[in-house]
C-alpha positions as CSV (number, residue, x, y, z in Angstrom):
1,M,104.5,78.0,72.6
2,S,102.7,75.6,74.9
3,Q,100.0,76.6,77.3
4,I,99.2,75.7,80.9
5,A,95.7,75.7,82.3
6,I,95.8,77.0,85.9
7,N,92.9,76.2,88.2
8,T,92.4,79.4,90.2
9,S,91.2,79.8,93.7
10,Q,87.8,80.6,92.2
11,N,87.8,77.1,90.7
12,V,88.1,78.5,87.2
13,N,90.7,77.4,84.6
14,I,92.7,80.1,82.8
15,N,95.2,79.4,80.1
16,F,98.6,81.0,80.2
17,N,101.5,80.7,77.7
18,T,104.5,78.9,79.4
19,A,107.8,80.7,79.2
20,S,110.0,79.0,76.6
21,V,113.4,77.4,77.4
22,G,115.1,80.2,75.5
23,E,113.3,82.9,77.5
24,R,114.2,81.3,80.8
25,M,117.9,80.9,79.7
26,L,118.1,84.5,78.7
27,A,116.5,85.6,82.1
28,F,119.1,83.4,83.9
29,T,121.9,84.9,81.9
30,I,120.8,88.5,82.8
31,D,120.6,87.6,86.4
32,L,124.0,85.9,86.2
33,L,125.5,89.0,84.7
34,I,124.0,91.1,87.6
35,K,125.5,88.7,90.2
36,V,128.9,88.8,88.4
37,A,128.8,92.6,88.4
38,Y,128.0,92.6,92.1
39,S,130.8,90.1,92.9
40,V,133.4,92.1,90.9
41,T,132.3,95.4,92.6
42,I,132.3,94.0,96.2
43,L,135.7,92.4,95.7
44,Y,137.1,95.5,94.2
45,L,135.8,97.6,97.1
46,F,137.2,95.1,99.7
47,F,140.7,94.6,98.2
48,N,141.3,97.9,96.4
49,L,139.2,100.8,97.6
50,F,139.1,99.9,101.3
51,D,142.4,97.9,101.1
52,L,141.1,95.2,103.6
53,G,143.0,92.3,102.0
54,Y,145.4,92.3,105.0
55,I,142.6,90.7,107.0
56,L,143.2,87.5,105.2
57,N,146.8,87.3,106.1
58,G,147.6,84.5,108.5
59,L,144.1,83.0,108.3
60,D,143.6,79.3,107.5
61,Q,141.9,78.2,104.4
62,W,138.5,77.7,106.0
63,S,138.5,81.2,107.5
64,V,139.4,82.8,104.2
65,G,136.6,80.8,102.5
66,A,134.2,82.0,105.2
67,I,135.0,85.6,104.5
68,Y,134.5,85.1,100.7
69,I,131.2,83.5,101.4
70,M,130.1,86.4,103.6
71,L,131.1,88.9,100.9
72,L,129.4,87.0,98.1
73,F,126.4,85.7,100.1
74,P,123.9,88.0,98.4
75,T,124.6,86.3,95.1
76,F,123.6,82.9,96.6
77,I,120.2,84.1,97.9
78,Y,119.6,86.5,95.0
79,P,116.8,84.4,93.3
80,L,115.1,83.5,96.6
81,V,115.0,87.0,97.9
82,L,114.0,88.8,94.7
83,E,111.4,86.3,93.6
84,S,109.8,86.7,97.1
85,L,109.9,90.5,97.0
86,M,109.0,90.8,93.3
87,E,106.1,88.3,93.3
88,G,107.8,85.6,91.2
89,Q,110.2,87.7,89.3
90,T,113.9,88.6,89.3
91,P,115.4,91.5,87.2
92,G,116.1,88.9,84.5
93,K,112.6,87.5,84.5
94,K,111.2,91.0,84.6
95,A,113.3,91.9,81.6
96,M,112.1,88.9,79.7
97,K,108.5,89.4,80.9
98,I,108.1,86.0,82.6
99,R,106.9,85.1,86.1
100,V,106.8,82.2,88.5
101,V,103.2,81.2,89.4
102,K,101.6,78.4,91.4
103,I,99.8,75.8,89.2
104,D,96.9,75.6,91.7
105,G,96.1,79.3,91.1
106,Y,97.3,80.6,94.5
107,Q,100.1,83.2,94.9
108,A,103.4,81.4,95.4
109,S,104.6,81.6,99.0
110,F,108.1,82.0,100.4
111,G,108.2,78.3,101.0
112,D,107.6,77.6,97.3
113,Y,110.4,80.0,96.3
114,L,112.6,78.3,98.9
115,I,112.0,74.9,97.4
116,R,112.8,76.2,93.9
117,W,116.0,77.8,95.3
118,V,117.1,74.6,97.0
119,F,116.5,72.5,93.9
120,R,118.5,75.1,91.9
121,L,121.6,73.4,93.2
122,I,120.6,70.2,91.3
123,D,119.1,72.0,88.3
124,T,122.3,74.0,87.6
125,S,124.5,70.9,88.1
126,F,126.7,69.9,85.1
127,A,126.5,73.4,83.6
128,G,122.7,73.4,84.0
129,V,122.2,70.3,81.8
130,I,119.9,68.7,84.4
131,G,117.6,71.6,84.6
132,L,117.7,72.1,80.8
133,I,116.7,68.4,80.2
134,A,113.9,68.6,82.8
135,M,112.4,71.7,81.0
136,I,112.6,70.1,77.6
137,V,111.0,66.8,78.6
138,S,108.4,68.2,81.0
139,K,104.9,69.1,79.8
140,N,105.0,72.7,81.2
141,N,108.7,73.5,80.7
142,Q,109.3,72.9,84.4
143,R,112.7,72.3,85.9
144,L,113.0,70.0,88.9
145,G,112.5,73.0,91.3
146,D,109.2,73.9,89.6
147,M,108.0,70.3,89.8
148,A,108.8,70.0,93.5
149,S,107.2,73.3,94.4
150,G,104.1,73.0,92.2
151,T,105.1,76.1,90.2
152,A,105.5,77.0,86.6
153,V,107.0,80.0,84.7
154,I,104.6,81.8,82.5
155,S,105.0,84.4,79.8
156,L,103.5,87.8,80.3
157,K,104.0,88.8,76.7
158,N,100.4,88.5,75.7
159,N,98.7,91.4,73.8
160,I,97.0,93.2,76.6
161,N,94.3,95.8,76.3
162,I,91.7,97.2,78.7
163,S,89.4,94.2,78.1
164,H,92.1,91.8,79.4
165,T,92.7,93.7,82.6
166,I,90.7,94.8,85.7
167,L,90.5,98.3,84.3
168,E,87.0,99.5,83.4
169,N,85.9,102.8,81.9
170,I,83.7,104.7,84.4
171,H,82.3,108.2,84.2
172,V,83.5,110.9,86.6
173,D,80.0,111.1,88.1
174,Y,79.7,107.3,88.6
175,V,77.9,106.3,91.8
176,P,79.0,102.9,93.2
177,S,76.5,100.4,94.6
178,F,78.5,97.8,96.5
179,P,81.3,99.1,98.8
180,Q,81.8,95.4,99.8
181,V,83.9,94.9,96.7
182,I,87.0,96.3,98.5
183,A,87.2,92.9,100.1
184,L,88.3,91.5,96.7
185,S,91.9,91.5,95.5
186,D,93.3,92.6,92.1
187,N,93.7,88.9,91.3
188,D,90.1,88.1,92.2
189,M,88.9,91.0,90.0
190,R,91.1,89.9,87.1
191,I,89.7,86.4,87.3
192,I,86.1,87.7,87.5
193,K,86.5,90.1,84.6
194,D,88.3,87.6,82.4
195,N,85.7,84.9,82.8
196,Y,82.8,87.3,82.6
197,T,84.2,88.6,79.3
198,K,84.6,85.1,77.9
199,A,81.1,84.1,79.0
200,L,79.6,87.1,77.3
201,R,81.4,86.4,74.1
202,V,79.8,82.9,73.8
203,D,76.6,83.8,75.7
204,D,77.3,81.2,78.4
205,R,74.6,82.0,80.9
206,Q,75.5,79.1,83.1
207,I,79.0,80.5,83.7
208,I,77.6,84.0,84.3
209,N,75.1,82.7,86.9
210,K,77.8,80.6,88.7
211,L,80.2,83.6,88.7
212,S,77.4,85.9,90.0
213,E,76.5,83.4,92.8
214,K,80.2,83.1,93.7
215,I,80.6,86.8,94.0
216,K,77.5,87.2,96.1
217,G,78.7,84.4,98.4
218,I,82.1,86.0,98.9
219,L,80.7,89.5,99.5
220,K,77.7,88.2,101.4
221,L,75.3,90.1,99.2
222,E,71.6,89.4,98.5
223,I,70.4,90.8,95.2
224,D,66.8,91.1,94.0
225,P,66.8,89.4,90.6
226,T,63.8,91.4,89.5
227,K,65.7,94.7,89.9
228,L,69.2,93.6,88.7
229,T,70.1,90.8,86.3
230,E,73.2,88.6,86.8
231,R,75.0,90.4,84.0
232,Q,74.2,93.8,85.3
233,F,75.3,92.8,88.8
234,I,78.7,91.5,87.6
235,S,79.2,94.6,85.5
236,I,78.5,96.9,88.4
237,V,80.8,94.9,90.7
238,I,83.7,95.4,88.2
239,K,83.0,99.1,87.9
240,D,82.6,99.5,91.7
241,Y,86.0,97.9,92.2
242,N,87.7,100.2,89.8
243,Y,85.9,103.1,91.4
244,Y,87.0,102.3,95.0
245,T,90.6,101.3,94.1
246,G,91.1,104.2,91.7
247,K,91.8,101.9,88.8
248,D,90.0,103.9,86.2
249,N,91.0,105.6,83.0
């Protein structure tokens, strides 16, 4: 499985496994089955349960087509709406544990999902052959829509434990030191902890110092180095964030 190095908003590279072609095809198939189930259900309700088929009598071909489009419109915007609401996932992607992310490290926006959706018309042409070829030949398993929007689909199937998340064990009587940490997001804290853990593992003091200075700059904090080392400061920030956001064990 190939990896992609994403440069985050904190100017730090983090490696993710890219979703394989097989995983993406299975996710697509699951979503397709959901759309087919919806189509069958809505058409059954329209023609059988509510017996509204008479509405089509006497209408020209364009009007009939317009009614069908209205009934089935949710299937057309299915990926766009759900990826926007589910932060880069659809039910199919969620089932396969894969997600759309921006290569530059920022959260994908509605505009990014829109570009992917528009290019889907090309990617799914000729029974999806164009998109399949693009994913096979591209470095990061990207289809044309991914390339145009600057996104990639990553796998979330890594072995995760508490050391890989923003969670931190804290005692019930823990007293926080920096309430300013609430200005950080979960993604910020995940990046901080991931890189702090990696730096500790190899005793990379330069990264620890840079990370500490970055946090101080974002939170506008001034710390007396004689009272608190860089490592102690970062450790406290991680624990404080878990304390204030209730993310503790």
